[in-house]
C-alpha positions in Angstrom: -45.0 -36.6 -19.1 -42.3 -35.8 -16.3 -39.2 -35.3 -18.0 -36.7 -37.1 -16.0 -39.3 -40.3 -16.1 -39.5 -40.1 -19.5 -35.6 -39.9 -20.0 -35.1 -42.7 -17.8 -38.2 -44.9 -19.4 -36.3 -44.7 -22.8 -32.9 -45.7 -21.1 -34.7 -48.6 -19.6 -36.1 -49.8 -22.8 -33.0 -49.4 -24.6 -31.3 -51.5 -21.4 -33.7 -54.0 -21.8 -33.5 -54.4 -25.2 -29.4 -55.1 -25.0 -29.8 -56.9 -21.8 -32.3 -59.9 -24.1 -30.1 -59.9 -26.8 -26.9 -59.9 -24.4 -28.8 -63.4 -22.5 -29.6 -64.9 -26.0 -26.4 -64.5 -27.1 -24.7 -66.3 -24.2 -27.3 -68.7 -24.1 -26.2 -70.1 -27.6 -22.5 -69.9 -27.0 -22.7 -71.7 -23.8 -23.4 -75.4 -23.5 -24.5 -75.3 -20.1 -25.5 -72.3 -17.5 -22.5 -70.7 -16.5 -21.2 -71.8 -12.5 -21.5 -69.0 -9.5 -19.4 -68.3 -7.0 -20.5 -65.3 -4.3 -17.7 -64.8 -1.8 -18.4 -62.7 1.1 -15.9 -61.4 3.5 -17.0 -60.6 7.2 -16.4 -56.6 8.0 -14.0 -56.3 5.3 -13.4 -52.9 4.2 -13.5 -50.2 1.3 -9.7 -49.6 1.9 -8.2 -52.7 2.5 -7.4 -54.6 -0.5 -4.4 -53.7 -2.6 -6.5 -53.4 -5.6 -8.4 -50.7 -3.6 -5.4 -48.6 -2.6 -4.5 -50.5 0.2 -0.3 -50.5 1.1 0.9 -52.4 4.0 -1.7 -55.8 3.7 -0.7 -58.2 1.6 -3.8 -59.6 -0.6 -2.2 -61.1 -3.9 -4.9 -63.2 -4.6 -7.7 -60.6 -4.5 -5.3 -58.1 -6.1 -5.1 -60.8 -9.3 -8.9 -61.1 -9.6 -9.3 -57.7 -9.8 -6.6 -57.8 -12.8 -8.2 -60.7 -14.3 -11.9 -58.9 -14.5 -13.6 -55.8 -12.9 -13.4 -53.5 -10.1 -16.5 -52.1 -8.8 -15.8 -48.6 -7.1 -19.5 -47.9 -6.1 -20.6 -50.9 -4.8 -22.6 -51.0 -1.4 -24.0 -53.3 0.6 -27.3 -54.6 2.3 -26.8 -53.4 5.2 -24.3 -51.8 8.0 -23.8 -55.2 10.1 -24.6 -58.4 9.4 -27.4 -60.7 9.3 -29.7 -58.0 7.5 -26.7 -57.6 5.2 -27.2 -61.2 4.4 -30.9 -61.2 4.0 -30.8 -58.6 1.6 -28.1 -59.9 -0.7 -29.4 -63.7 -0.1 -33.6 -62.1 -1.1 -32.8 -59.3 -3.6 -35.1 -56.8 -1.5 -33.3 -54.0 0.1 -33.8 -53.3 3.5 -37.1 -51.2 3.4 -38.7 -54.4 2.1 -36.4 -56.3 4.1 -37.4 -59.2 6.8 -34.4 -58.6 8.3 -33.7 -55.4 9.2 -31.2 -55.9 12.7 -29.2 -58.2 14.4 -31.6 -60.1 16.6 -31.2 -63.5 18.0 -33.9 -66.2 17.7 -34.7 -66.5 21.3 -34.4 -70.4 21.1 -32.7 -70.4 25.1 -29.5 -71.8 23.5 -26.2 -70.8 24.0 -25.5 -70.0 20.4 -29.1 -69.7 19.2 -28.8 -68.4 15.9 -30.3 -65.1 14.6 -34.2 -63.9 13.5 -35.2 -66.4 11.1 -36.4 -65.3 7.7 -39.4 -67.2 6.5 -40.6 -69.9 4.4 -42.5 -67.3 2.0 -39.1 -65.8 1.2 -37.5 -67.0 -1.9 -33.7 -66.6 -1.7 -31.2 -66.8 -4.6 -30.3 -70.5 -3.8 -34.1 -71.5 -4.2 -34.1 -70.3 -7.4 -31.1 -71.5 -8.9 -31.7 -74.8 -7.1 -35.0 -74.9 -9.2 -33.2 -74.3 -12.3 -31.1 -77.6 -12.1 -28.1 -76.1 -10.0 -26.3 -77.8 -7.7 -25.9 -75.4 -4.0 -23.5 -75.5 -1.2 -23.3 -72.7 1.5 -20.1 -72.9 3.5 -18.9 -70.0 6.0 -21.5 -67.8 8.3 -25.1 -68.4 7.8 -27.0 -66.2 10.1 -30.6 -66.1 8.8 -32.1 -68.6 11.1 -31.1 -71.6 12.9 -31.0 -75.0 11.6 -34.5 -76.2 13.0 -35.9 -72.8 12.1 -38.2 -71.3 8.9 -34.4 -69.9 8.4 -32.4 -72.8 8.2 -30.0 -73.1 5.2 -31.0 -76.1 4.2 -34.5 -74.8 4.1 -33.7 -71.9 2.0 -32.0 -73.8 -1.4 -29.0 -75.2 -0.1 -28.4 -78.6 -0.9 -25.4 -78.7 1.7 -24.5 -76.3 4.3 -20.8 -76.4 6.3 -20.2 -73.9 8.8 -21.1 -71.2 11.8 -25.3 -71.5 11.8 -25.3 -68.4 14.7 -22.8 -65.6 14.2 -22.3 -66.1 17.7 -20.3 -68.9 17.6 -18.5 -67.3 15.1 -17.1 -64.9 17.3 -14.1 -67.7 18.1 -11.9 -69.3 15.1 -11.5 -72.2 17.7 -15.5 -72.8 18.4 -17.0 -76.2 19.8 -18.6 -77.0 17.0 -20.0 -76.3 13.3 -23.0 -76.9 11.8 -23.2 -79.5 9.1 -26.2 -79.3 7.7 -28.6 -80.3 10.3 -26.3 -82.3 12.7 -23.0 -80.6 14.6 -19.5 -81.3 14.3 -18.0 -81.4 17.0 -14.7 -79.6 16.4 -12.5 -78.4 19.4 -12.6 -80.6 22.9 -11.3 -77.3 24.5 -12.7 -74.8 22.3 -12.3 -70.5 23.1 -15.1 -68.4 23.9 -14.9 -65.5 21.4 -14.8 -62.8 24.6 -11.9 -62.5 27.3 -9.9 -60.3 29.1 -6.2 -59.9 29.7 -6.2 -56.8 31.9 -2.4 -57.6 33.4 0.6 -60.1 32.4 2.0 -61.1 29.0 -0.7 -61.8 26.2 0.1 -64.8 24.4 -1.7 -65.6 21.1 -1.2 -69.6 21.7 -3.4 -68.7 24.5 -6.5 -68.5 22.5 -6.0 -71.0 20.3 -7.3 -74.9 20.4 -6.9 -77.5 17.8 -9.2 -77.0 15.1 -9.2 -73.5 13.1 -12.9 -73.3 11.7 -11.5 -71.3 8.6 -9.8 -73.7 7.1 -12.0 -76.4 8.3 -15.0 -74.7 6.1 -12.5 -74.3 3.4 -11.7 -77.9 3.5 -15.8 -78.7 3.1 -16.0 -75.9 0.3 -13.5 -77.4 -1.6 -14.5 -81.2 -1.4 -18.2 -80.0 -2.5 -16.3 -78.4 -5.4 -14.4 -80.9 -6.6 -18.1 -82.9 -6.1 -20.3 -81.0 -8.3 -17.5 -79.6 -10.9 -19.2 -81.5 -13.8 -22.0 -78.2 -13.3 -24.2 -75.9 -13.1 -23.1 -75.3 -9.5 -23.8 -72.2 -7.2 -21.3 -72.3 -4.6 -21.7 -69.2 -1.9 -18.6 -68.9 0.6 -19.6 -66.3 3.0 -15.9 -66.6 4.7 -15.6 -65.3 8.5 -12.5 -63.1 7.9 -11.6 -60.2 9.4 -14.6 -60.1 11.5 -13.0 -60.2 15.4 -11.9 -62.2 17.4 -8.5 -61.9 16.4 -6.8 -65.8 16.0 -5.5 -65.6 12.7 -2.2 -68.4 11.7 1.0 -67.5 13.4 2.7 -68.0 9.9 0.7 -65.1 8.9 1.3 -62.6 11.9 5.2 -63.1 11.3 5.5 -61.8 8.0 4.3 -58.5 9.4 6.9 -56.1 10.9 6.9 -56.2 14.7 7.6 -52.6 14.3 3.8 -51.7 14.1 2.9 -52.5 17.3 5.6 -51.4 19.2 3.4 -47.5 19.6 0.5 -49.4 21.1 1.6 -52.5 22.7 -0.6 -55.5 23.0 -4.2 -55.7 23.1 -5.6 -56.6 25.9 -9.6 -57.4 25.1 -10.6 -53.9 26.4 -12.6 -53.2 23.5 -14.3 -56.3 23.9 -13.5 -60.0 22.1 -10.0 -61.6 22.6 -6.8 -60.5 23.3 -3.7 -60.2 21.3 0.0 -59.5 21.7 0.5 -57.8 18.1 -3.2 -56.5 17.2 -2.5 -54.7 13.9 0.1 -57.5 12.7 -3.0 -59.8 13.8 -5.5 -58.1 11.8 -3.6 -57.7 8.4 -2.4 -61.6 8.9 -6.5 -62.0 8.9 -7.4 -60.4 5.8 -4.0 -62.2 4.2 -5.3 -65.6 5.4 -9.0 -64.7 4.1 -6.9 -63.7 0.7 -5.0 -67.1 0.6 -8.2 -68.8 0.9 -9.7 -67.2 -2.0 -6.8 -68.1 -3.7 -7.1 -71.9 -3.3 -11.2 -71.6 -4.5 -9.7 -70.0 -7.6 -7.0 -72.7 -7.9 -9.4 -75.5 -7.3 -11.3 -74.0 -10.3 -8.8 -74.3 -12.6 -7.6 -77.8 -11.3 -11.3 -78.7 -12.0 -11.4 -76.8 -15.4 -14.4 -74.6 -15.0 -12.8 -71.4 -14.5 -13.5 -70.7 -17.6 -17.4 -70.7 -17.5 -17.6 -69.5 -14.1 -18.7 -66.2 -12.7 -16.7 -65.3 -9.4 -18.2 -62.3 -7.5 -16.3 -61.1 -4.3 -17.9 -58.5 -1.7 -18.4 -57.8 2.2 -21.0 -57.6 4.5 -20.5 -54.1 5.4 -17.5 -51.9 6.4 -14.7 -52.5 8.8 -15.5 -52.7 12.2 -15.8 -49.1 14.3 -14.0 -48.1 17.3 -14.7 -48.9 21.2 -13.7 -47.5 24.6 -9.7 -47.1 24.1 -9.5 -45.3 21.3 -5.8 -46.8 20.6 -8.1 -49.6 19.2 -11.5 -50.3 17.2 -13.7 -53.4 18.7 -11.8 -56.1 19.1 -8.0 -54.6 18.6 -8.8 -54.2 14.9 -6.3 -51.6 13.6 -8.9 -49.7 11.2 -7.2 -46.7 11.6 -3.4 -47.7 11.6 -5.0 -49.1 7.9 -7.1 -46.4 6.5 -9.7 -49.8 6.6 -12.2 -47.2 5.1 -10.0 -45.3 2.5 -10.9 -41.7 4.3 -15.0 -42.8 3.7 -17.1 -41.4 7.1 -18.0 -43.9 9.0 -17.5 -47.4 9.8 -19.7 -50.4 10.2 -23.0 -49.8 12.6 -23.0 -46.6 10.3 -25.4 -45.7 7.1 -22.6 -43.1 5.9 -20.3 -44.5 3.2 -17.4 -45.9 5.6 -20.3 -48.4 6.8 -22.1 -49.5 3.3 -19.3 -48.9 0.5 -17.7 -52.5 0.3 -15.0 -53.5 -2.5 -16.3 -55.6 -5.0 -14.9 -57.7 -7.6 -16.2 -59.7 -10.7 -14.4 -62.5 -12.8 -16.3 -63.7 -15.6 -13.5 -65.2 -18.5 -14.9 -64.1 -21.9 -17.6 -61.6 -20.5 -16.0 -59.0 -18.4 -12.9 -57.2 -19.3 -9.8 -58.1 -17.7 -8.5 -54.9 -15.5 -11.4 -53.1 -16.3 -13.5 -50.8 -13.4 -17.1 -49.8 -13.3 -18.1 -46.6 -11.3 -22.0 -47.6 -11.8 -23.7 -47.3 -8.4 -24.5 -50.6 -7.6 -25.9 -52.7 -4.6 -26.6 -56.0 -3.1 -30.0 -56.0 -4.3 -28.4 -56.4 -7.3 -26.8 -59.9 -7.2 -30.1 -61.3 -7.1 -31.5 -59.9 -10.5 -28.2 -60.3 -11.9 -27.5 -63.8 -11.0 -30.9 -65.0 -12.2 -30.4 -63.4 -15.4 -27.0 -65.2 -16.1 -28.0 -68.3 -15.1 -30.7 -68.3 -17.8 -33.6 -68.1 -15.3 -36.8 -66.2 -16.3 -38.1 -64.3 -13.4 -41.3 -61.5 -14.2 -42.3 -58.4 -12.6 -42.0 -58.7 -8.1 -40.1 -62.0 -8.2 -36.9 -59.9 -9.5 -37.0 -58.3 -5.8 -35.6 -55.1 -5.8 -32.6 -54.9 -7.7 -31.2 -54.2 -10.9 -29.5 -56.7 -13.4 -25.7 -55.4 -13.9 -24.8 -57.3 -17.2 -25.0 -54.2 -19.0 -22.3 -52.5 -17.0 -20.4 -55.8 -16.2 -20.3 -56.7 -20.1 -20.1 -53.4 -21.4 -23.0 -53.5 -23.7 -25.7 -51.6 -22.6 -26.5 -49.2 -19.4 -28.1 -50.3 -16.2 -31.1 -49.1 -15.6 -32.3 -48.2 -12.0 -36.1 -46.9 -12.0 -36.0 -46.9 -8.1 -33.5 -45.2 -5.3 -31.1 -47.3 -3.1 -32.4 -47.7 0.2 -31.6 -48.5 3.5 -33.7 -48.7 6.6 -31.5 -50.0 9.8 -32.9 -50.8 12.7 -29.9 -51.0 15.0 -27.4 -48.2 16.5 -30.6 -46.3 17.3 -32.4 -47.1 14.0 -30.9 -45.4 10.6 -32.3 -44.5 7.3 -30.4 -43.8 4.5 -31.0 -43.2 0.4 -29.1 -42.7 -2.3 -30.5 -41.7 -5.6 -28.3 -40.9 -8.6 -25.6 -38.3 -6.6 -27.3 -37.0 -3.9 -27.4 -38.9 -0.6 -29.5 -38.3 2.5 -29.5 -40.2 5.9 -31.1 -39.5 9.2 -30.0 -41.3 12.2 -31.5 -41.8 16.0 -35.0 -42.9 14.0 -35.9 -45.3 17.1 -35.0 -42.4 20.0 -37.3 -39.8 21.3 -35.5 -37.1 19.3 -34.3 -38.3 15.6 -31.8 -36.2 14.0 -32.9 -34.4 10.7 -32.1 -35.4 7.8 -28.6 -34.8 6.4 -27.8 -34.6 2.8 -24.7 -34.8 0.7 -23.8 -34.3 -3.0 -21.6 -37.8 -3.6 -20.2 -36.6 -6.9 -18.4 -33.2 -5.4 -18.3 -35.1 -1.7 -17.7 -38.7 -1.5 -16.2 -38.4 1.5 -19.9 -36.5 3.1 -18.0 -33.9 4.7 -20.7 -31.5 4.2 -24.2 -31.5 4.9 -25.9 -29.3 2.6 -30.1 -30.2 3.9 -30.0 -26.5 4.8 -29.3 -25.2 1.0 -31.3 -27.7 -0.9 -34.4 -28.5 1.2 -36.5 -29.5 -1.8 -34.0 -32.5 -2.8 -34.5 -33.6 0.7 -38.3 -33.4 0.5 -38.0 -35.3 -2.3 -35.8 -38.2 -1.3 -38.1 -38.7 2.1 -41.0 -39.2 -0.2 -39.2 -41.6 -2.4 -38.0 -43.3 1.3 -41.3 -43.4 2.5 -42.8 -44.6 -1.1 -39.8 -47.6 -1.1 -40.4 -49.2 2.0 -43.2 -51.0 3.8 -43.4 -51.7 8.6 -41.0 -54.8 9.8 -43.3 -55.8 12.5 -40.4 -57.5 14.1 -37.9 -54.9 13.3 -40.1 -51.8 13.9 -39.5 -48.0 13.4 -41.7 -46.1 15.7 -41.3 -43.0 13.7 -42.8 -43.6 10.7 -44.8 -46.9 11.3 
């Protein structure tokens, strides 16, 4: 037997033994299964929180979450853009096995069409927990199919959904409506579109605001639902929309940041898409601080309801920070990602399968199980949350039902080793097509896979080159060949998101 496989098998056996005994102890000690709160930021970079090294943006609530729980330093999202990353998170299937492998509208002819729907056959984490007796609520941005389609959140395991079904509607924080289960709640009589320009004249933030700020309305609904279901067990999914552009944060947060930040570049006029803003750097920081404040409100409500000690809270982001645009002074939508070092020096941004597009912050708080102030450098990614949360809930799944992820409980609790038998896979259909695979310390990336002249595989040794500064593919052709074989063996074609190079 191959020595590597033998070692992996032994580690897996020991890990399964430990996890099994840990789960048994948890079920004996807990009167009810733990509540689960899964919070997803939108386009939040690896370096945009204080607990991950950010020096300028205020994130006291998330920093406190890190102090009370665990900070994961090698955590990856499911995809480098919104919809496919959310599909991976909900299904536990990596991009090579995912139904959604890029952003694509449903094509239903509506102004806000909703994204390409996941199927009835796909099983989400919400469905599994709902069948196990959990109350399930989702509040924020969905992006996995219009309400009336097979991908509607109420058809995918959520008792209650409130927020943006279509991510195009989520381009504005003052939209005409939000989705409330299968109905629409009209929000603003004079909504603000998410895309305008101001080529000349004074840029005034108030010109791009209306009556009802959608993130606050979503938070109110989420907290009300938590109040109604605090007797548990409950699964609360909070895919918040910040800091995705357009930038329309509350003025009170903007005013807390220095005016001199924006003296250098001046106002943003919408030249890189989305809405203008007079103080883009302050506005971008304000969006993240407003997100942080909302997380604090959720934590306060858990405490008020007396359920914080039997609740696991997971916070992460759907992909890396937004990339640059035509005007190099600003990123898309005027975001100040260079100014804030949003990717923490990692290569690439949103839309990229380099580390800056995929590696994201991840915090886990679980009193009595996860040690306060702990750090884990175990490589992990979105498919793992399906396996982990199902295991934590006590629901029994076997074989293929577990998806492509591994149970992270041993790493979270410090009571064992995480066993990953298969590599981490990304097969992205957007931005010209990108493949990526990480296996141990090695990561390979192939770009432009849908172009006439695809790029060659690149290879990086992350243990010695975490910033992917040196492509060593030419020095290790045998590793490139092995990773390419592993990639091809761990994916299947998806007709809605074809890859002509390999399908």
